[in-house]
Every structure is written in structure tokens, then in C-alpha cells.
C-alpha positions in Angstrom: 11.3 -12.5 -13.6 14.1 -10.8 -15.6 13.0 -7.3 -14.7 14.9 -6.0 -11.7 12.3 -3.3 -10.9 9.6 -5.9 -10.8 11.6 -8.0 -8.5 12.5 -5.2 -6.2 9.0 -4.0 -6.0 7.5 -7.5 -5.4 10.0 -8.7 -2.7 10.2 -5.1 -1.2 6.4 -5.2 -0.6 6.5 -8.8 0.5 9.2 -8.0 3.1 7.3 -5.0 4.4 4.1 -7.0 4.6 5.9 -9.7 6.7 7.3 -7.1 9.0 3.8 -5.7 9.5 2.5 -9.2 10.2 5.2 -9.8 12.7 4.3 -6.6 14.5 0.7 -7.4 14.6 1.5 -10.7 16.5 4.0 -9.1 18.8 1.9 -6.1 19.8 -1.5 -7.8 20.2 -3.4 -7.9 23.5 -6.3 -9.5 25.1 -7.6 -8.4 28.5 -10.3 -10.0 30.5 -11.4 -7.8 33.4 -14.6 -7.6 35.4 -16.6 -9.8 33.0 -15.6 -8.0 29.8 -13.0 -9.0 27.2 -11.0 -6.5 25.1 -9.1 -7.9 22.1 -7.0 -5.7 19.9 -3.6 -4.3 18.8 -1.5 -1.6 20.3 -0.6 1.5 18.4 3.0 0.2 17.7 1.5 -2.2 15.3 -1.5 -0.1 14.0 0.5 2.8 12.7 2.8 0.6 10.4 -0.3 -1.3 9.2 -2.2 1.8 8.2 0.9 3.3 6.7 1.5 0.1 4.6 -2.1 0.1 3.6 -1.9 3.7 2.4 1.4 3.0 0.6 0.0 0.0 -1.3 -3.3 1.7 -2.2 -1.6 4.9 -3.5 1.2 3.1 -5.4 -1.4 0.8 -7.0 -3.9 3.5 -7.9 -1.2 5.9 -9.3 0.6 3.0 -11.2 -2.4 1.4 -12.6 -3.9 4.7 -13.8 -1.0 6.6 -15.2 1.5 4.0 -16.5 -0.9 2.4 -19.1 -1.8 5.7 -20.5 1.9 6.7 -20.9 2.9 3.4 -22.6 0.0 3.3 -25.1 0.1 6.9 -26.1 -3.4 7.5 -24.8 -2.2 10.2 -22.6 -2.5 12.7 -25.5 -6.4 12.3 -25.4 -6.5 13.8 -21.9 -4.3 16.8 -22.5 -6.3 19.9 -23.3 -5.1 21.7 -26.4 -5.9 25.4 -26.9 -6.1 26.9 -30.2 -6.0 30.6 -31.2 -9.2 32.1 -32.5 
């Protein structure tokens, strides 16, 4: 809990997630017309939801795949070395 970057990222994602949840509750709809029911969310809440999902997936995949390689020195294994013949 002493690392400022960890705290910033954790609480930053938490705040964004709470905003997305609030938008989903505010822009939901349920229509009942002519014997059929439609339940869903308006695009005002879907666009931030999809953007947040993409942000989380990209940041987790990039962070989890590159950071451990850089810190352990394993990145040298994946660099192609060419030698003169």
C-alpha cells in the first residue's frame, strides 16, 4: 500500500468502474408494448462500458505480458540476435 502508482491505478480503476455502474443504472430502460417486453441499456451507458472493458483488457494483457519479462531479464531470450557469417 506504499506504492503510489499501485494506489493510483487501483483507485483510478475503481472510480471509473463506479462511474460506469452509475451510468448503467441511470440509462437503463424497460418497455412493455403490445405484449412484448424490451429490457436494455441506452448507448449513453454502453459506449463507456465497452470502452472501460477494452481499457481493462488491454492494460492487463500488456502489463502482465511485458512487465515480468522486463523485470526478470527474460526479455533477452525473445530478442533475435543476428551474427555475421
